[in-house]
Structure formats: C-alpha cells, structure tokens
C-alpha positions as CSV (number, residue, x, y, z in Angstrom):
1,X,-14.5,2.0,-22.6
2,X,-14.4,5.0,-24.9
3,X,-17.5,5.9,-26.9
4,X,-16.7,5.2,-30.5
5,X,-19.7,6.2,-32.5
6,X,-20.1,9.6,-34.1
7,X,-23.9,10.1,-34.0
8,X,-25.4,13.2,-35.7
9,X,-24.6,16.7,-36.7
10,X,-26.0,19.9,-38.2
11,X,-23.7,22.4,-39.8
12,X,-24.3,26.2,-40.0
13,X,-21.9,28.4,-41.9
14,X,-21.2,32.2,-41.4
15,X,-20.4,34.4,-44.3
16,X,-16.6,34.8,-45.0
17,X,-15.3,38.2,-46.0
18,X,-12.7,38.0,-48.7
19,X,-9.6,36.0,-48.1
20,X,-9.1,37.2,-44.5
21,X,-10.8,35.2,-41.7
22,X,-10.1,37.8,-39.0
23,X,-10.2,41.5,-38.3
24,X,-7.9,42.6,-35.5
25,X,-7.7,46.2,-34.1
26,X,-6.2,47.7,-31.0
27,X,-9.5,47.3,-29.1
28,X,-11.0,44.1,-30.5
29,X,-10.6,41.0,-32.7
30,X,-13.2,39.0,-34.7
31,X,-12.9,36.0,-37.0
32,X,-15.6,34.4,-39.0
33,X,-16.4,30.9,-38.0
34,X,-18.8,28.0,-38.6
35,X,-20.8,26.0,-36.1
36,X,-21.6,22.3,-36.1
37,X,-23.9,20.7,-33.5
38,X,-22.9,17.2,-32.4
39,X,-25.5,15.0,-30.8
40,X,-23.5,13.1,-28.3
41,X,-23.7,11.5,-24.8
42,X,-24.5,7.9,-23.9
43,X,-27.9,8.2,-25.6
44,X,-26.7,10.3,-28.6
45,X,-29.2,13.1,-27.8
46,X,-27.2,15.7,-26.0
47,X,-26.6,18.7,-28.3
48,X,-23.1,20.2,-28.1
49,X,-22.0,23.0,-30.4
50,X,-18.5,23.0,-31.9
51,X,-17.3,26.2,-33.5
52,X,-14.5,26.1,-36.1
53,X,-12.7,27.8,-38.9
54,X,-10.3,26.8,-41.7
55,X,-7.4,28.8,-43.1
56,X,-7.9,30.6,-46.4
57,X,-7.1,28.9,-49.7
58,X,-6.8,25.3,-50.7
59,X,-6.0,22.7,-48.1
60,X,-2.6,20.9,-48.3
61,X,-2.7,17.4,-49.8
62,X,-3.0,15.8,-46.4
63,X,-5.4,18.4,-45.0
64,X,-5.0,21.2,-42.5
65,X,-3.3,20.6,-39.2
66,X,-5.7,21.4,-36.5
67,X,-5.7,23.0,-33.0
68,X,-8.5,22.1,-30.6
69,X,-9.1,25.0,-28.2
70,X,-10.8,24.2,-24.9
71,X,-12.6,27.1,-23.4
72,X,-12.1,28.3,-19.8
73,X,-14.8,28.2,-17.1
74,X,-17.7,30.5,-17.8
75,X,-16.0,31.6,-21.1
76,X,-18.2,30.3,-23.9
77,X,-16.3,28.9,-26.8
78,X,-17.7,31.5,-29.2
79,X,-15.5,34.0,-27.4
80,X,-12.6,32.2,-29.1
81,X,-13.5,33.9,-32.3
82,X,-14.7,37.3,-31.2
83,X,-13.6,39.4,-28.3
84,X,-12.5,42.9,-27.1
85,X,-9.8,44.2,-24.8
86,X,-12.4,44.7,-22.1
87,X,-13.4,41.0,-22.0
88,X,-12.4,38.9,-19.0
89,X,-9.5,36.5,-18.9
90,X,-7.6,38.1,-21.8
91,X,-10.0,36.8,-24.4
92,X,-8.7,39.4,-26.8
93,X,-5.4,37.6,-26.9
94,X,-7.1,34.3,-27.5
95,X,-8.8,35.7,-30.7
96,X,-5.4,37.1,-31.7
97,X,-4.1,33.6,-31.3
98,X,-6.8,32.3,-33.6
99,X,-5.8,34.8,-36.2
100,X,-2.2,33.8,-35.9
101,X,-3.0,30.1,-36.1
102,X,-5.2,30.5,-39.2
103,X,-2.5,32.6,-40.8
104,X,0.0,29.8,-40.3
105,X,-2.3,27.2,-41.8
106,X,-3.9,25.6,-38.8
107,X,-7.6,24.9,-38.6
108,X,-9.1,26.0,-35.2
109,X,-11.8,24.0,-33.5
110,X,-13.5,25.1,-30.3
111,X,-16.0,22.8,-28.6
112,X,-18.4,24.1,-26.0
113,X,-18.4,23.0,-22.4
114,X,-21.7,22.0,-20.9
115,X,-24.8,24.2,-21.0
116,X,-23.8,26.1,-24.1
117,X,-20.4,26.8,-22.7
118,X,-21.8,28.4,-19.5
119,X,-19.9,26.0,-17.2
120,X,-16.6,24.1,-17.3
121,X,-15.0,20.8,-18.3
122,X,-15.5,17.7,-16.2
123,X,-11.9,16.4,-16.3
124,X,-11.1,17.4,-12.7
125,X,-14.6,17.2,-11.3
126,X,-15.5,14.1,-9.2
127,X,-16.5,11.5,-10.0
128,X,-15.4,12.0,-13.6
129,X,-11.8,12.9,-12.6
130,X,-11.3,9.2,-11.7
131,X,-14.0,7.7,-13.9
132,X,-13.5,9.7,-17.1
133,X,-15.3,7.4,-19.5
134,X,-18.6,8.1,-17.7
135,X,-18.4,11.8,-18.3
136,X,-20.5,13.5,-20.9
137,X,-17.4,15.4,-22.0
138,X,-15.7,12.1,-22.7
139,X,-18.4,11.2,-25.2
140,X,-18.0,14.7,-26.8
141,X,-14.2,14.4,-27.2
142,X,-14.5,11.0,-28.9
143,X,-17.3,12.3,-31.2
144,X,-15.1,15.3,-31.9
145,X,-12.1,13.1,-32.8
146,X,-14.3,10.9,-35.0
147,X,-15.7,14.1,-36.7
148,X,-12.2,15.4,-37.4
149,X,-11.3,12.1,-39.1
150,X,-14.6,12.0,-41.0
151,X,-14.3,15.5,-42.5
152,X,-17.1,17.0,-40.5
153,X,-14.9,20.1,-39.8
154,X,-13.3,20.3,-43.3
155,X,-10.2,18.7,-44.7
156,X,-8.2,17.9,-41.6
157,X,-4.8,16.2,-41.3
158,X,-5.4,13.9,-38.3
159,X,-1.6,13.2,-38.2
160,X,-1.2,16.8,-37.0
161,X,-3.6,17.4,-34.1
162,X,-2.8,19.8,-31.3
163,X,-4.7,21.2,-28.3
164,X,-4.7,24.2,-26.0
165,X,-6.9,25.8,-23.4
166,X,-7.0,28.2,-20.4
167,X,-7.9,27.3,-16.8
168,X,-10.5,24.5,-17.0
169,X,-9.5,24.3,-20.6
170,X,-5.9,23.9,-19.5
171,X,-6.9,20.9,-17.4
172,X,-8.9,19.6,-20.3
173,X,-5.9,19.9,-22.5
174,X,-3.9,17.7,-20.1
175,X,-6.7,15.2,-20.3
176,X,-5.8,14.8,-24.0
177,X,-2.4,13.3,-22.9
178,X,-3.9,11.2,-20.1
179,X,-6.8,9.6,-21.9
180,X,-6.2,9.9,-25.7
181,X,-2.8,8.4,-26.4
182,X,-1.4,9.1,-29.8
183,X,-4.0,11.6,-30.8
184,X,-2.1,14.8,-30.3
185,X,1.3,15.8,-31.4
186,X,1.8,18.6,-28.8
187,X,-0.2,20.5,-26.2
188,X,-0.2,24.0,-24.7
189,X,-1.6,24.2,-21.2
190,X,-2.4,27.8,-20.2
191,X,-3.1,28.7,-16.5
192,X,-4.0,25.1,-15.7
193,X,-2.3,21.9,-14.6
194,X,-2.7,18.1,-14.6
195,X,-6.0,16.6,-15.8
196,X,-7.4,15.6,-12.4
197,X,-6.0,18.3,-10.2
198,X,-8.3,20.9,-8.5
199,X,-8.1,24.6,-9.2
200,X,-8.3,27.4,-6.6
201,X,-4.6,27.1,-5.7
202,X,-5.0,23.7,-4.1
203,X,-2.0,21.4,-4.0
204,X,-1.6,19.3,-7.1
205,X,-0.3,15.7,-7.0
206,X,0.8,14.5,-10.4
207,X,1.1,10.7,-10.9
208,X,3.5,9.0,-13.2
209,X,2.8,10.4,-16.7
210,X,2.1,8.2,-19.8
211,X,5.3,7.3,-21.6
212,X,3.9,8.9,-24.7
213,X,2.9,12.2,-23.1
214,X,3.0,14.8,-25.9
215,X,5.5,17.7,-25.7
216,X,3.8,20.4,-23.7
217,X,4.2,24.2,-23.4
218,X,3.0,25.6,-20.1
219,X,1.9,29.3,-19.8
220,X,1.1,31.1,-16.5
221,X,1.0,34.6,-15.1
222,X,3.0,35.4,-11.9
223,X,-0.1,37.1,-10.4
224,X,-2.5,34.2,-11.1
225,X,-4.3,33.4,-7.8
226,X,-6.8,30.9,-9.4
227,X,-4.3,28.5,-10.8
228,X,-1.0,29.8,-9.4
229,X,2.4,28.7,-10.6
230,X,2.8,26.4,-7.6
231,X,-0.3,24.4,-8.8
232,X,1.4,23.9,-12.2
233,X,5.0,23.3,-11.0
234,X,4.5,19.7,-9.9
235,X,3.4,18.9,-13.5
236,X,6.6,20.5,-14.9
237,X,8.7,18.6,-12.4
238,X,7.1,15.3,-13.4
239,X,7.6,16.2,-17.1
240,X,11.3,16.9,-16.4
241,X,11.9,13.8,-14.3
242,X,10.5,11.5,-17.0
243,X,12.3,13.2,-19.8
244,X,9.3,14.6,-21.7
245,X,9.7,17.7,-23.9
246,X,8.3,20.8,-22.3
247,X,8.8,24.5,-21.9
248,X,7.4,27.3,-19.7
249,X,6.2,30.9,-20.5
250,X,6.1,32.8,-17.2
251,X,4.8,36.3,-17.5
252,X,5.7,38.4,-14.4
253,X,3.0,41.0,-15.0
254,X,-0.1,38.9,-15.7
255,X,-2.8,37.2,-13.7
256,X,-5.3,34.5,-14.7
257,X,-5.7,35.4,-18.3
258,X,-4.6,34.6,-21.8
259,X,-1.1,36.1,-22.2
260,X,-0.1,38.3,-25.1
261,X,2.9,35.9,-25.2
262,X,0.5,33.1,-26.2
263,X,-0.2,34.7,-29.6
264,X,3.1,33.6,-31.0
265,X,4.6,31.2,-28.4
266,X,1.8,28.6,-28.8
267,X,2.0,28.5,-32.7
268,X,5.8,28.4,-32.5
269,X,5.6,25.4,-30.1
270,X,3.2,23.6,-32.4
271,X,5.3,24.3,-35.4
272,X,8.1,22.3,-33.8
273,X,6.0,19.2,-33.8
274,X,4.3,19.3,-37.2
275,X,4.9,16.0,-39.1
C-alpha cells in the first residue's frame, strides 16, 4: 500500500536576484532555489531535502506546471541548480535545462536521494525493485506528491506534472509510470531504462507496460558504457509494440552524461503534453 500521509516540513528560502532565476555563462550556470525538508519514511522521522524553484512572475490561474528532476547516482540534487562545465555527468547541461524550464513557465522540483543525495534511488535495488512500497524512496515520492498538491512547493498545477532524470534518476523516472498511474503527463528518461532493470550494461527485460504509461522521451549517448543503448532499447521496443507515444534522442558523440540536446528537447517534449 502507498504511504498517504504528508508528515512534516521546514522551508528555507534563498535570495532571488531580480526577475531572473538563473545566470548562465560559457563555463557555468547557477539558479537560485529554495529547500524544503520533508520528514518521511515509515515512522515520519527521516529527513529528506527537496530543492525547488518557481518561474518569475505571477502563477497562472491553475498554478505552475511542474517538472520533478531525479538526480543521478552520487550527483546530489543541489547540483541541479548550480554547476560548471567541469562537473561530472554533464551537470552544466542540467542547470541549463532548469533555466530553460523556468523560462517556459515550469516549476522545477529536485528531491535528494538517500544520505543527502550521496547515493542513488532504490527503484532497481533488491528487494525494493520488486517490493517498491517498502522502500524509503516510495514514502518520499508519496509525500512529495502530497506536498505538490498541498502547496508546499508553491502554486502548482497538479494536472500538469512531468518527470525526468539521468542514470539512477532515469530508472526512477520510469518508476513514476510503473507505480504512480495518472500522476504524470509525460516523462523524459535520460541514460536510464525500465524501473527495475539493473545498470552497468546488464541485459534489461521489460515486462508488459501499464496501459496508461505516459508518453516518454528517451535520451542516450552512443558512447555510454554505464547504461548503453542496448540497455534502453528493450524499453523502446515495448513502448512501440504497445502503441505508447515515445521518441528517442541519440547523440553519437556523448557518453554517460546530460546531453546538450536535453536543454530544449525535454521542454519541447513536455510542451506537447501540457493540458
């Protein structure tokens, strides 16, 4: 059974400079952001930080559409909002993506994986891969969704929720389709695959997908040896055979990293499925 109670929170706010949320240069990118601590888990005592930012200006009547960004392994969620061209896994392109999303009117919410973002998501880690509702991350996601609906992260339009993530965050993005039906309009899985598959280039067996699997954009680099294309391709094949909407961005020059293509391709994909 999913955990349905949203338990406790503390909100900290950073200063916002003028009307612009982000500064992007040729060597770095930085966006102001806020941090809320959710007290979650089976006992409601596990502190998990969630970083977020809203677009400038007044929210639309129904609130801001929102993109949940799931961090990659060993890539703390704060890196979502501040990075340089020297950071690992193409983090600079991720912050550029945040800038693009905010500019298009999407709120951006980035929860931390376990231990202050120092580890990875549990979606494809036994025993949680097959017993998801026992995972501490399952409690976090439900409390996060409850918080979005309750206004914890600002004025959010819960009829327009999207998710993306790289590597472990890509697998976690798939988990949104598998375990949270009807919550997300569309997904973008970057350098990842089906929710329960292992990384490291191991074969990926994808079961029959939910009939309401959200439209999904897949992104991968040709030189990715951590989650190579052949780990992702069974997922694409299953999407195609079941008639689900999907598309693929395949960068012939890139490895296991946020692609420069993602900066516009992901917002373009989400724009197609705004209600």
